[in-house]
PDBQT receptor file of N, H, CA, C and O in Angstrom, charges set to zero:
ATOM      1  N   MET A   1      20.146   7.971 -21.312  1.00  0.00    +0.000 N 
ATOM      2  CA  MET A   1      19.302   8.893 -20.057  1.00  0.00    +0.000 C 
ATOM      3  C   MET A   1      19.372   7.473 -19.000  1.00  0.00    +0.000 C 
ATOM      4  O   MET A   1      19.241   6.258 -19.150  1.00  0.00    +0.000 OA
ATOM      5  N   ALA A   2      19.716   8.609 -17.629  1.00  0.00    +0.000 N 
ATOM      6  H   ALA A   2      19.823   9.596 -17.507  1.00  0.00    +0.000 HD
ATOM      7  CA  ALA A   2      19.478   7.977 -16.588  1.00  0.00    +0.000 C 
ATOM      8  C   ALA A   2      18.294   7.816 -15.656  1.00  0.00    +0.000 C 
ATOM      9  O   ALA A   2      17.498   8.743 -15.507  1.00  0.00    +0.000 OA
ATOM     10  N   THR A   3      18.137   6.446 -14.913  1.00  0.00    +0.000 N 
ATOM     11  H   THR A   3      18.784   5.693 -15.035  1.00  0.00    +0.000 HD
ATOM     12  CA  THR A   3      17.123   6.753 -14.405  1.00  0.00    +0.000 C 
ATOM     13  C   THR A   3      17.257   6.323 -13.129  1.00  0.00    +0.000 C 
ATOM     14  O   THR A   3      18.097   5.484 -12.804  1.00  0.00    +0.000 OA
ATOM     15  N   ALA A   4      16.079   7.112 -11.970  1.00  0.00    +0.000 N 
ATOM     16  H   ALA A   4      15.396   7.793 -12.234  1.00  0.00    +0.000 HD
ATOM     17  CA  ALA A   4      16.138   7.086 -10.736  1.00  0.00    +0.000 C 
ATOM     18  C   ALA A   4      16.112   5.454 -10.340  1.00  0.00    +0.000 C 
ATOM     19  O   ALA A   4      15.420   4.617 -10.919  1.00  0.00    +0.000 OA
ATOM     20  N   LYS A   5      16.896   5.230  -9.378  1.00  0.00    +0.000 N 
ATOM     21  H   LYS A   5      17.458   5.910  -8.908  1.00  0.00    +0.000 HD
ATOM     22  CA  LYS A   5      16.989   3.656  -8.509  1.00  0.00    +0.000 C 
ATOM     23  C   LYS A   5      16.396   4.274  -7.159  1.00  0.00    +0.000 C 
ATOM     24  O   LYS A   5      16.624   5.448  -6.870  1.00  0.00    +0.000 OA
ATOM     25  N   LYS A   6      15.453   3.252  -6.157  1.00  0.00    +0.000 N 
ATOM     26  H   LYS A   6      15.268   2.297  -6.391  1.00  0.00    +0.000 HD
ATOM     27  CA  LYS A   6      15.279   3.319  -5.171  1.00  0.00    +0.000 C 
ATOM     28  C   LYS A   6      16.385   2.610  -4.306  1.00  0.00    +0.000 C 
ATOM     29  O   LYS A   6      16.928   1.532  -4.545  1.00  0.00    +0.000 OA
ATOM     30  N   SER A   7      16.593   3.454  -3.253  1.00  0.00    +0.000 N 
ATOM     31  H   SER A   7      16.151   4.330  -3.058  1.00  0.00    +0.000 HD
ATOM     32  CA  SER A   7      18.219   2.591  -2.584  1.00  0.00    +0.000 C 
ATOM     33  C   SER A   7      17.057   1.421  -1.557  1.00  0.00    +0.000 C 
ATOM     34  O   SER A   7      15.837   1.550  -1.460  1.00  0.00    +0.000 OA
ATOM     35  N   ASN A   8      17.788   0.503  -1.008  1.00  0.00    +0.000 N 
ATOM     36  H   ASN A   8      18.779   0.398  -1.087  1.00  0.00    +0.000 HD
ATOM     37  CA  ASN A   8      17.271  -0.354  -0.064  1.00  0.00    +0.000 C 
ATOM     38  C   ASN A   8      16.932   0.124   0.838  1.00  0.00    +0.000 C 
ATOM     39  O   ASN A   8      16.379  -0.757   1.496  1.00  0.00    +0.000 OA
ATOM     40  N   THR A   9      16.884   1.401   1.558  1.00  0.00    +0.000 N 
ATOM     41  H   THR A   9      17.333   2.116   1.024  1.00  0.00    +0.000 HD
ATOM     42  CA  THR A   9      16.113   2.061   2.993  1.00  0.00    +0.000 C 
ATOM     43  C   THR A   9      14.738   2.407   2.339  1.00  0.00    +0.000 C 
ATOM     44  O   THR A   9      13.709   2.157   2.967  1.00  0.00    +0.000 OA
ATOM     45  N   GLN A  10      14.673   3.077   0.873  1.00  0.00    +0.000 N 
ATOM     46  H   GLN A  10      15.509   3.281   0.362  1.00  0.00    +0.000 HD
ATOM     47  CA  GLN A  10      13.089   2.927   0.545  1.00  0.00    +0.000 C 
ATOM     48  C   GLN A  10      12.781   2.413   0.782  1.00  0.00    +0.000 C 
ATOM     49  O   GLN A  10      12.140   2.547   1.824  1.00  0.00    +0.000 OA
ATOM     50  N   ALA A  11      12.847   0.990   0.032  1.00  0.00    +0.000 N 
ATOM     51  H   ALA A  11      13.368   0.882  -0.815  1.00  0.00    +0.000 HD
ATOM     52  CA  ALA A  11      12.529   0.120  -0.312  1.00  0.00    +0.000 C 
ATOM     53  C   ALA A  11      11.961  -0.922   0.844  1.00  0.00    +0.000 C 
ATOM     54  O   ALA A  11      11.005  -1.696   0.799  1.00  0.00    +0.000 OA
ATOM     55  N   SER A  12      12.869  -0.658   1.849  1.00  0.00    +0.000 N 
ATOM     56  H   SER A  12      13.645  -0.029   1.886  1.00  0.00    +0.000 HD
ATOM     57  CA  SER A  12      12.403  -1.342   3.056  1.00  0.00    +0.000 C 
ATOM     58  C   SER A  12      11.433  -0.655   4.223  1.00  0.00    +0.000 C 
ATOM     59  O   SER A  12      11.137  -1.210   5.281  1.00  0.00    +0.000 OA
ATOM     60  N   THR A  13      10.935   0.882   3.741  1.00  0.00    +0.000 N 
ATOM     61  H   THR A  13      11.177   1.334   2.882  1.00  0.00    +0.000 HD
ATOM     62  CA  THR A  13      10.078   1.378   4.344  1.00  0.00    +0.000 C 
ATOM     63  C   THR A  13       8.613   1.321   4.105  1.00  0.00    +0.000 C 
ATOM     64  O   THR A  13       7.823   1.972   4.789  1.00  0.00    +0.000 OA
ATOM     65  N   ALA A  14       8.162   0.340   2.884  1.00  0.00    +0.000 N 
ATOM     66  H   ALA A  14       8.804  -0.189   2.329  1.00  0.00    +0.000 HD
ATOM     67  CA  ALA A  14       6.822   0.104   2.071  1.00  0.00    +0.000 C 
ATOM     68  C   ALA A  14       6.232  -0.984   2.776  1.00  0.00    +0.000 C 
ATOM     69  O   ALA A  14       7.002  -1.791   3.295  1.00  0.00    +0.000 OA
ATOM     70  N   VAL A  15       4.898  -1.164   2.898  1.00  0.00    +0.000 N 
ATOM     71  H   VAL A  15       4.272  -0.508   2.476  1.00  0.00    +0.000 HD
ATOM     72  CA  VAL A  15       4.564  -1.973   3.350  1.00  0.00    +0.000 C 
ATOM     73  C   VAL A  15       3.534  -2.753   2.453  1.00  0.00    +0.000 C 
ATOM     74  O   VAL A  15       2.499  -2.085   2.472  1.00  0.00    +0.000 OA
ATOM     75  N   VAL A  16       3.377  -3.781   1.739  1.00  0.00    +0.000 N 
ATOM     76  H   VAL A  16       4.218  -4.323   1.724  1.00  0.00    +0.000 HD
ATOM     77  CA  VAL A  16       2.591  -3.961   0.660  1.00  0.00    +0.000 C 
ATOM     78  C   VAL A  16       1.496  -5.070   1.204  1.00  0.00    +0.000 C 
ATOM     79  O   VAL A  16       1.787  -6.124   1.770  1.00  0.00    +0.000 OA
ATOM     80  N   PHE A  17       0.082  -4.556   0.880  1.00  0.00    +0.000 N 
ATOM     81  H   PHE A  17      -0.153  -3.700   0.420  1.00  0.00    +0.000 HD
ATOM     82  CA  PHE A  17      -0.787  -5.471   0.705  1.00  0.00    +0.000 C 
ATOM     83  C   PHE A  17      -1.874  -5.931  -0.267  1.00  0.00    +0.000 C 
ATOM     84  O   PHE A  17      -2.265  -5.150  -1.134  1.00  0.00    +0.000 OA
ATOM     85  N   ARG A  18      -2.214  -6.759  -0.196  1.00  0.00    +0.000 N 
ATOM     86  H   ARG A  18      -1.896  -7.393   0.508  1.00  0.00    +0.000 HD
ATOM     87  CA  ARG A  18      -2.469  -7.697  -1.700  1.00  0.00    +0.000 C 
ATOM     88  C   ARG A  18      -3.925  -7.772  -1.365  1.00  0.00    +0.000 C 
ATOM     89  O   ARG A  18      -4.431  -8.178  -0.318  1.00  0.00    +0.000 OA
ATOM     90  N   ASP A  19      -4.706  -7.150  -2.802  1.00  0.00    +0.000 N 
ATOM     91  H   ASP A  19      -4.295  -6.820  -3.652  1.00  0.00    +0.000 HD
ATOM     92  CA  ASP A  19      -5.884  -6.991  -2.721  1.00  0.00    +0.000 C 
ATOM     93  C   ASP A  19      -6.784  -8.455  -3.357  1.00  0.00    +0.000 C 
ATOM     94  O   ASP A  19      -6.837  -8.799  -4.538  1.00  0.00    +0.000 OA
ATOM     95  N   THR A  20      -7.496  -9.205  -2.063  1.00  0.00    +0.000 N 
ATOM     96  H   THR A  20      -7.453  -8.926  -1.103  1.00  0.00    +0.000 HD
ATOM     97  CA  THR A  20      -8.182 -10.448  -2.452  1.00  0.00    +0.000 C 
ATOM     98  C   THR A  20      -9.684 -10.272  -3.417  1.00  0.00    +0.000 C 
ATOM     99  O   THR A  20     -10.481 -11.209  -3.479  1.00  0.00    +0.000 OA
ATOM    100  N   LEU A  21      -9.912  -9.049  -4.086  1.00  0.00    +0.000 N 
ATOM    101  H   LEU A  21      -9.265  -8.288  -4.036  1.00  0.00    +0.000 HD
ATOM    102  CA  LEU A  21     -10.991  -9.063  -4.817  1.00  0.00    +0.000 C 
ATOM    103  C   LEU A  21     -10.730  -8.288  -5.830  1.00  0.00    +0.000 C 
ATOM    104  O   LEU A  21     -11.125  -8.695  -6.922  1.00  0.00    +0.000 OA
ATOM    105  N   TYR A  22      -9.949  -6.871  -5.775  1.00  0.00    +0.000 N 
ATOM    106  H   TYR A  22      -9.628  -6.540  -4.888  1.00  0.00    +0.000 HD
ATOM    107  CA  TYR A  22     -10.068  -6.438  -7.446  1.00  0.00    +0.000 C 
ATOM    108  C   TYR A  22      -8.510  -5.940  -7.583  1.00  0.00    +0.000 C 
ATOM    109  O   TYR A  22      -7.760  -5.739  -6.627  1.00  0.00    +0.000 OA
ATOM    110  N   THR A  23      -8.177  -5.783  -8.981  1.00  0.00    +0.000 N 
ATOM    111  H   THR A  23      -8.787  -5.947  -9.757  1.00  0.00    +0.000 HD
ATOM    112  CA  THR A  23      -6.811  -5.700  -9.146  1.00  0.00    +0.000 C 
ATOM    113  C   THR A  23      -6.602  -4.189  -9.625  1.00  0.00    +0.000 C 
ATOM    114  O   THR A  23      -5.571  -3.889 -10.227  1.00  0.00    +0.000 OA
ATOM    115  N   SER A  24      -7.493  -3.334  -9.377  1.00  0.00    +0.000 N 
ATOM    116  H   SER A  24      -8.330  -3.578  -8.888  1.00  0.00    +0.000 HD
ATOM    117  CA  SER A  24      -7.687  -1.888  -9.301  1.00  0.00    +0.000 C 
ATOM    118  C   SER A  24      -8.773  -1.461  -9.050  1.00  0.00    +0.000 C 
ATOM    119  O   SER A  24      -9.810  -1.756  -9.644  1.00  0.00    +0.000 OA
ATOM    120  N   ARG A  25      -8.609  -0.440  -7.800  1.00  0.00    +0.000 N 
ATOM    121  H   ARG A  25      -7.767  -0.201  -7.318  1.00  0.00    +0.000 HD
ATOM    122  CA  ARG A  25      -9.197   0.389  -7.089  1.00  0.00    +0.000 C 
ATOM    123  C   ARG A  25      -8.784   1.650  -6.338  1.00  0.00    +0.000 C 
ATOM    124  O   ARG A  25      -7.612   1.631  -5.964  1.00  0.00    +0.000 OA
ATOM    125  N   VAL A  26      -9.502   2.764  -6.028  1.00  0.00    +0.000 N 
ATOM    126  H   VAL A  26     -10.454   2.779  -6.332  1.00  0.00    +0.000 HD
ATOM    127  CA  VAL A  26      -9.275   3.463  -4.825  1.00  0.00    +0.000 C 
ATOM    128  C   VAL A  26      -9.636   3.559  -3.618  1.00  0.00    +0.000 C 
ATOM    129  O   VAL A  26     -10.836   3.595  -3.344  1.00  0.00    +0.000 OA
ATOM    130  N   LEU A  27      -8.628   3.622  -2.612  1.00  0.00    +0.000 N 
ATOM    131  H   LEU A  27      -7.654   3.592  -2.835  1.00  0.00    +0.000 HD
ATOM    132  CA  LEU A  27      -8.914   3.244  -0.963  1.00  0.00    +0.000 C 
ATOM    133  C   LEU A  27      -9.302   4.598  -0.309  1.00  0.00    +0.000 C 
ATOM    134  O   LEU A  27      -8.423   5.458  -0.355  1.00  0.00    +0.000 OA
ATOM    135  N   ILE A  28     -10.211   4.856   0.159  1.00  0.00    +0.000 N 
ATOM    136  H   ILE A  28     -10.925   4.157   0.196  1.00  0.00    +0.000 HD
ATOM    137  CA  ILE A  28     -10.362   6.258   0.881  1.00  0.00    +0.000 C 
ATOM    138  C   ILE A  28     -10.162   6.501   2.149  1.00  0.00    +0.000 C 
ATOM    139  O   ILE A  28     -11.197   6.769   2.759  1.00  0.00    +0.000 OA
ATOM    140  N   LEU A  29      -8.984   6.503   2.900  1.00  0.00    +0.000 N 
ATOM    141  H   LEU A  29      -8.143   6.285   2.404  1.00  0.00    +0.000 HD
ATOM    142  CA  LEU A  29      -8.816   6.407   4.279  1.00  0.00    +0.000 C 
ATOM    143  C   LEU A  29      -9.952   7.418   5.168  1.00  0.00    +0.000 C 
ATOM    144  O   LEU A  29     -10.865   8.031   4.614  1.00  0.00    +0.000 OA
ATOM    145  N   PRO A  30      -9.682   7.441   6.630  1.00  0.00    +0.000 N 
ATOM    146  CA  PRO A  30     -10.791   7.905   7.241  1.00  0.00    +0.000 C 
ATOM    147  C   PRO A  30      -9.903   9.495   7.438  1.00  0.00    +0.000 C 
ATOM    148  O   PRO A  30     -10.552  10.472   7.811  1.00  0.00    +0.000 OA
ATOM    149  N   ASP A  31      -8.605   9.606   7.190  1.00  0.00    +0.000 N 
ATOM    150  H   ASP A  31      -8.078   8.812   6.887  1.00  0.00    +0.000 HD
ATOM    151  CA  ASP A  31      -8.381  11.183   7.188  1.00  0.00    +0.000 C 
ATOM    152  C   ASP A  31      -8.505  11.545   6.046  1.00  0.00    +0.000 C 
ATOM    153  O   ASP A  31      -7.573  12.327   5.859  1.00  0.00    +0.000 OA
ATOM    154  N   ALA A  32      -9.189  11.446   4.995  1.00  0.00    +0.000 N 
ATOM    155  H   ALA A  32      -9.947  10.811   5.147  1.00  0.00    +0.000 HD
ATOM    156  CA  ALA A  32      -9.616  11.730   3.524  1.00  0.00    +0.000 C 
ATOM    157  C   ALA A  32      -8.507  11.610   2.482  1.00  0.00    +0.000 C 
ATOM    158  O   ALA A  32      -8.633  12.115   1.367  1.00  0.00    +0.000 OA
ATOM    159  N   ARG A  33      -7.235  10.820   2.920  1.00  0.00    +0.000 N 
ATOM    160  H   ARG A  33      -7.133  10.410   3.826  1.00  0.00    +0.000 HD
ATOM    161  CA  ARG A  33      -6.292  10.538   1.483  1.00  0.00    +0.000 C 
ATOM    162  C   ARG A  33      -6.665   9.038   1.012  1.00  0.00    +0.000 C 
ATOM    163  O   ARG A  33      -7.370   8.191   1.561  1.00  0.00    +0.000 OA
ATOM    164  N   SER A  34      -6.198   9.021   0.227  1.00  0.00    +0.000 N 
ATOM    165  H   SER A  34      -5.625   9.709  -0.220  1.00  0.00    +0.000 HD
ATOM    166  CA  SER A  34      -6.529   8.043  -0.736  1.00  0.00    +0.000 C 
ATOM    167  C   SER A  34      -5.301   7.224  -1.173  1.00  0.00    +0.000 C 
ATOM    168  O   SER A  34      -4.219   7.745  -1.444  1.00  0.00    +0.000 OA
ATOM    169  N   LEU A  35      -5.588   5.702  -1.228  1.00  0.00    +0.000 N 
ATOM    170  H   LEU A  35      -6.467   5.278  -1.008  1.00  0.00    +0.000 HD
ATOM    171  CA  LEU A  35      -4.499   4.531  -1.989  1.00  0.00    +0.000 C 
ATOM    172  C   LEU A  35      -5.117   3.922  -3.055  1.00  0.00    +0.000 C 
ATOM    173  O   LEU A  35      -6.331   3.808  -3.220  1.00  0.00    +0.000 OA
ATOM    174  N   LEU A  36      -3.914   3.395  -4.032  1.00  0.00    +0.000 N 
ATOM    175  H   LEU A  36      -2.927   3.487  -3.898  1.00  0.00    +0.000 HD
ATOM    176  CA  LEU A  36      -4.348   3.331  -4.983  1.00  0.00    +0.000 C 
ATOM    177  C   LEU A  36      -4.248   1.858  -5.109  1.00  0.00    +0.000 C 
ATOM    178  O   LEU A  36      -3.156   1.525  -4.649  1.00  0.00    +0.000 OA
ATOM    179  N   VAL A  37      -4.932   0.807  -5.545  1.00  0.00    +0.000 N 
ATOM    180  H   VAL A  37      -5.819   1.078  -5.919  1.00  0.00    +0.000 HD
ATOM    181  CA  VAL A  37      -4.424  -0.681  -5.723  1.00  0.00    +0.000 C 
ATOM    182  C   VAL A  37      -4.606  -0.602  -7.258  1.00  0.00    +0.000 C 
ATOM    183  O   VAL A  37      -5.580  -0.349  -7.968  1.00  0.00    +0.000 OA
ATOM    184  N   SER A  38      -3.111  -0.960  -7.548  1.00  0.00    +0.000 N 
ATOM    185  H   SER A  38      -2.321  -1.166  -6.971  1.00  0.00    +0.000 HD
ATOM    186  CA  SER A  38      -2.789  -1.451  -8.737  1.00  0.00    +0.000 C 
ATOM    187  C   SER A  38      -2.218  -2.852  -8.859  1.00  0.00    +0.000 C 
ATOM    188  O   SER A  38      -1.370  -3.270  -8.071  1.00  0.00    +0.000 OA
ATOM    189  N   ARG A  39      -2.712  -3.582  -9.885  1.00  0.00    +0.000 N 
ATOM    190  H   ARG A  39      -3.401  -3.243 -10.525  1.00  0.00    +0.000 HD
ATOM    191  CA  ARG A  39      -2.505  -4.754 -10.100  1.00  0.00    +0.000 C 
ATOM    192  C   ARG A  39      -2.199  -5.766  -8.874  1.00  0.00    +0.000 C 
ATOM    193  O   ARG A  39      -1.354  -6.616  -8.596  1.00  0.00    +0.000 OA
ATOM    194  N   GLY A  40      -3.467  -5.144  -8.245  1.00  0.00    +0.000 N 
ATOM    195  H   GLY A  40      -4.153  -4.453  -8.472  1.00  0.00    +0.000 HD
ATOM    196  CA  GLY A  40      -3.945  -6.241  -7.275  1.00  0.00    +0.000 C 
ATOM    197  C   GLY A  40      -2.854  -5.804  -5.766  1.00  0.00    +0.000 C 
ATOM    198  O   GLY A  40      -2.609  -6.658  -4.914  1.00  0.00    +0.000 OA
ATOM    199  N   GLN A  41      -2.434  -4.694  -5.693  1.00  0.00    +0.000 N 
ATOM    200  H   GLN A  41      -2.633  -4.000  -6.385  1.00  0.00    +0.000 HD
ATOM    201  CA  GLN A  41      -1.385  -4.223  -4.528  1.00  0.00    +0.000 C 
ATOM    202  C   GLN A  41      -1.367  -2.895  -4.365  1.00  0.00    +0.000 C 
ATOM    203  O   GLN A  41      -1.527  -2.017  -5.213  1.00  0.00    +0.000 OA
ATOM    204  N   VAL A  42      -1.086  -2.779  -2.791  1.00  0.00    +0.000 N 
ATOM    205  H   VAL A  42      -0.957  -3.492  -2.103  1.00  0.00    +0.000 HD
ATOM    206  CA  VAL A  42      -1.172  -1.525  -2.007  1.00  0.00    +0.000 C 
ATOM    207  C   VAL A  42      -0.515  -1.420  -1.397  1.00  0.00    +0.000 C 
ATOM    208  O   VAL A  42      -0.586  -2.132  -0.395  1.00  0.00    +0.000 OA
ATOM    209  N   THR A  43       0.691  -0.405  -1.530  1.00  0.00    +0.000 N 
ATOM    210  H   THR A  43       0.749   0.173  -2.344  1.00  0.00    +0.000 HD
ATOM    211  CA  THR A  43       1.478   0.104  -0.572  1.00  0.00    +0.000 C 
ATOM    212  C   THR A  43       1.002   1.426   0.318  1.00  0.00    +0.000 C 
ATOM    213  O   THR A  43       0.304   2.417   0.107  1.00  0.00    +0.000 OA
ATOM    214  N   ALA A  44       1.718   0.923   1.359  1.00  0.00    +0.000 N 
ATOM    215  H   ALA A  44       2.285   0.118   1.530  1.00  0.00    +0.000 HD
ATOM    216  CA  ALA A  44       1.962   2.030   2.231  1.00  0.00    +0.000 C 
ATOM    217  C   ALA A  44       3.057   2.473   3.074  1.00  0.00    +0.000 C 
ATOM    218  O   ALA A  44       3.597   1.516   3.628  1.00  0.00    +0.000 OA
ATOM    219  N   GLN A  45       3.552   3.563   3.350  1.00  0.00    +0.000 N 
ATOM    220  H   GLN A  45       3.113   4.340   2.899  1.00  0.00    +0.000 HD
ATOM    221  CA  GLN A  45       4.698   3.536   4.190  1.00  0.00    +0.000 C 
ATOM    222  C   GLN A  45       4.681   3.125   5.769  1.00  0.00    +0.000 C 
ATOM    223  O   GLN A  45       3.799   3.302   6.610  1.00  0.00    +0.000 OA
ATOM    224  N   ALA A  46       5.988   2.504   5.876  1.00  0.00    +0.000 N 
ATOM    225  H   ALA A  46       6.704   2.361   5.192  1.00  0.00    +0.000 HD
ATOM    226  CA  ALA A  46       5.722   1.467   7.600  1.00  0.00    +0.000 C 
ATOM    227  C   ALA A  46       5.497   2.775   8.848  1.00  0.00    +0.000 C 
ATOM    228  O   ALA A  46       5.154   2.595  10.017  1.00  0.00    +0.000 OA
ATOM    229  N   ASP A  47       5.732   3.767   8.343  1.00  0.00    +0.000 N 
ATOM    230  H   ASP A  47       6.011   3.913   7.394  1.00  0.00    +0.000 HD
ATOM    231  CA  ASP A  47       5.160   4.792   9.564  1.00  0.00    +0.000 C 
ATOM    232  C   ASP A  47       3.667   5.795   9.125  1.00  0.00    +0.000 C 
ATOM    233  O   ASP A  47       3.574   7.009   8.941  1.00  0.00    +0.000 OA
ATOM    234  N   ASP A  48       3.042   5.143   9.088  1.00  0.00    +0.000 N 
ATOM    235  H   ASP A  48       3.118   4.157   9.238  1.00  0.00    +0.000 HD
ATOM    236  CA  ASP A  48       2.174   5.679   8.288  1.00  0.00    +0.000 C 
ATOM    237  C   ASP A  48       0.910   5.122   9.141  1.00  0.00    +0.000 C 
ATOM    238  O   ASP A  48       0.037   4.534   8.502  1.00  0.00    +0.000 OA
ATOM    239  N   ALA A  49       0.778   5.249  10.360  1.00  0.00    +0.000 N 
ATOM    240  H   ALA A  49       1.487   5.727  10.879  1.00  0.00    +0.000 HD
ATOM    241  CA  ALA A  49      -0.446   4.506  11.054  1.00  0.00    +0.000 C 
ATOM    242  C   ALA A  49      -1.905   4.574  10.643  1.00  0.00    +0.000 C 
ATOM    243  O   ALA A  49      -2.590   3.581  10.887  1.00  0.00    +0.000 OA
ATOM    244  N   ILE A  50      -2.411   5.516  10.111  1.00  0.00    +0.000 N 
ATOM    245  H   ILE A  50      -1.854   6.323   9.913  1.00  0.00    +0.000 HD
ATOM    246  CA  ILE A  50      -3.374   5.677   9.901  1.00  0.00    +0.000 C 
ATOM    247  C   ILE A  50      -3.709   4.602   8.704  1.00  0.00    +0.000 C 
ATOM    248  O   ILE A  50      -4.728   3.914   8.646  1.00  0.00    +0.000 OA
ATOM    249  N   ALA A  51      -2.608   4.613   7.750  1.00  0.00    +0.000 N 
ATOM    250  H   ALA A  51      -1.780   5.172   7.797  1.00  0.00    +0.000 HD
ATOM    251  CA  ALA A  51      -2.609   4.013   6.652  1.00  0.00    +0.000 C 
ATOM    252  C   ALA A  51      -2.745   1.840   6.723  1.00  0.00    +0.000 C 
ATOM    253  O   ALA A  51      -3.368   0.994   6.081  1.00  0.00    +0.000 OA
ATOM    254  N   LEU A  52      -1.883   1.826   7.738  1.00  0.00    +0.000 N 
ATOM    255  H   LEU A  52      -1.377   2.514   8.260  1.00  0.00    +0.000 HD
ATOM    256  CA  LEU A  52      -1.387   0.443   8.246  1.00  0.00    +0.000 C 
ATOM    257  C   LEU A  52      -2.705   0.045   8.949  1.00  0.00    +0.000 C 
ATOM    258  O   LEU A  52      -3.011  -1.087   8.576  1.00  0.00    +0.000 OA
ATOM    259  N   ALA A  53      -3.563   0.527   9.789  1.00  0.00    +0.000 N 
ATOM    260  H   ALA A  53      -3.314   1.447  10.093  1.00  0.00    +0.000 HD
ATOM    261  CA  ALA A  53      -4.343   0.154  10.557  1.00  0.00    +0.000 C 
ATOM    262  C   ALA A  53      -5.836  -0.090   9.578  1.00  0.00    +0.000 C 
ATOM    263  O   ALA A  53      -6.665  -0.985   9.741  1.00  0.00    +0.000 OA
ATOM    264  N   TYR A  54      -5.853   0.910   8.633  1.00  0.00    +0.000 N 
ATOM    265  H   TYR A  54      -5.180   1.637   8.501  1.00  0.00    +0.000 HD
ATOM    266  CA  TYR A  54      -6.849   0.662   7.459  1.00  0.00    +0.000 C 
ATOM    267  C   TYR A  54      -6.551  -0.592   6.701  1.00  0.00    +0.000 C 
ATOM    268  O   TYR A  54      -7.468  -1.345   6.373  1.00  0.00    +0.000 OA
ATOM    269  N   LEU A  55      -5.376  -0.830   6.429  1.00  0.00    +0.000 N 
ATOM    270  H   LEU A  55      -4.631  -0.218   6.695  1.00  0.00    +0.000 HD
ATOM    271  CA  LEU A  55      -5.265  -1.903   5.352  1.00  0.00    +0.000 C 
ATOM    272  C   LEU A  55      -4.981  -3.027   5.926  1.00  0.00    +0.000 C 
ATOM    273  O   LEU A  55      -4.807  -4.007   5.201  1.00  0.00    +0.000 OA
ATOM    274  N   GLN A  56      -4.819  -3.211   7.956  1.00  0.00    +0.000 N 
ATOM    275  H   GLN A  56      -4.960  -2.415   8.545  1.00  0.00    +0.000 HD
ATOM    276  CA  GLN A  56      -4.705  -4.440   8.368  1.00  0.00    +0.000 C 
ATOM    277  C   GLN A  56      -6.266  -5.040   8.573  1.00  0.00    +0.000 C 
ATOM    278  O   GLN A  56      -6.735  -6.176   8.502  1.00  0.00    +0.000 OA
ATOM    279  N   GLU A  57      -6.746  -3.925   8.816  1.00  0.00    +0.000 N 
ATOM    280  H   GLU A  57      -6.365  -3.003   8.874  1.00  0.00    +0.000 HD
ATOM    281  CA  GLU A  57      -8.583  -3.815   9.556  1.00  0.00    +0.000 C 
ATOM    282  C   GLU A  57      -9.528  -4.477   8.311  1.00  0.00    +0.000 C 
ATOM    283  O   GLU A  57     -10.604  -5.052   8.478  1.00  0.00    +0.000 OA
ATOM    284  N   HIS A  58      -8.815  -4.236   6.971  1.00  0.00    +0.000 N 
ATOM    285  H   HIS A  58      -7.941  -3.769   6.835  1.00  0.00    +0.000 HD
ATOM    286  CA  HIS A  58      -9.870  -4.575   5.696  1.00  0.00    +0.000 C 
ATOM    287  C   HIS A  58      -9.958  -5.419   5.527  1.00  0.00    +0.000 C 
ATOM    288  O   HIS A  58      -8.814  -5.861   5.420  1.00  0.00    +0.000 OA
ATOM    289  N   PRO A  59     -10.845  -6.391   5.346  1.00  0.00    +0.000 N 
ATOM    290  CA  PRO A  59     -11.484  -8.055   5.006  1.00  0.00    +0.000 C 
ATOM    291  C   PRO A  59     -10.882  -8.356   3.486  1.00  0.00    +0.000 C 
ATOM    292  O   PRO A  59     -10.781  -9.546   3.190  1.00  0.00    +0.000 OA
ATOM    293  N   GLN A  60     -10.527  -7.496   2.627  1.00  0.00    +0.000 N 
ATOM    294  H   GLN A  60     -10.610  -6.529   2.867  1.00  0.00    +0.000 HD
ATOM    295  CA  GLN A  60     -10.213  -7.816   1.381  1.00  0.00    +0.000 C 
ATOM    296  C   GLN A  60      -8.795  -7.835   1.132  1.00  0.00    +0.000 C 
ATOM    297  O   GLN A  60      -8.309  -8.239   0.075  1.00  0.00    +0.000 OA
ATOM    298  N   LEU A  61      -8.170  -7.420   2.056  1.00  0.00    +0.000 N 
ATOM    299  H   LEU A  61      -8.565  -7.092   2.914  1.00  0.00    +0.000 HD
ATOM    300  CA  LEU A  61      -6.527  -7.022   1.838  1.00  0.00    +0.000 C 
ATOM    301  C   LEU A  61      -6.174  -7.721   3.066  1.00  0.00    +0.000 C 
ATOM    302  O   LEU A  61      -6.587  -7.751   4.226  1.00  0.00    +0.000 OA
ATOM    303  N   LYS A  62      -5.090  -8.374   2.252  1.00  0.00    +0.000 N 
ATOM    304  H   LYS A  62      -4.755  -8.350   1.310  1.00  0.00    +0.000 HD
ATOM    305  CA  LYS A  62      -3.936  -9.330   3.002  1.00  0.00    +0.000 C 
ATOM    306  C   LYS A  62      -2.104  -8.751   3.108  1.00  0.00    +0.000 C 
ATOM    307  O   LYS A  62      -1.587  -8.546   2.010  1.00  0.00    +0.000 OA
ATOM    308  N   PRO A  63      -1.576  -8.611   3.846  1.00  0.00    +0.000 N 
ATOM    309  CA  PRO A  63      -0.279  -8.137   3.889  1.00  0.00    +0.000 C 
ATOM    310  C   PRO A  63       0.520  -9.528   2.761  1.00  0.00    +0.000 C 
ATOM    311  O   PRO A  63       0.503 -10.759   2.759  1.00  0.00    +0.000 OA
ATOM    312  N   GLN A  64       1.102  -8.523   1.979  1.00  0.00    +0.000 N 
ATOM    313  H   GLN A  64       1.116  -7.524   1.981  1.00  0.00    +0.000 HD
ATOM    314  CA  GLN A  64       1.835  -9.477   1.175  1.00  0.00    +0.000 C 
ATOM    315  C   GLN A  64       3.464 -10.003   1.792  1.00  0.00    +0.000 C 
ATOM    316  O   GLN A  64       4.113  -9.171   2.427  1.00  0.00    +0.000 OA
ATOM    317  N   GLU A  65       3.883 -11.005   1.626  1.00  0.00    +0.000 N 
ATOM    318  H   GLU A  65       3.355 -11.680   1.110  1.00  0.00    +0.000 HD
ATOM    319  CA  GLU A  65       4.971 -12.181   2.210  1.00  0.00    +0.000 C 
ATOM    320  C   GLU A  65       6.069 -11.908   1.700  1.00  0.00    +0.000 C 
ATOM    321  O   GLU A  65       7.055 -12.602   1.949  1.00  0.00    +0.000 OA
TER     322      GLU A  65
């Protein structure tokens, strides 16, 4: 059975943040969307201004290097 692989273009458009407090939780954005923290990480698309602003301002989330 074949598996789908992400292209380098898709992978480079995601921004990953590390959750310094929880390994699993749901974050609710101001526009009522949710982001899932899994294994201590949460991902947002690079062009999602609302999600990026929320993640950057959150005191318990740090950009992954």
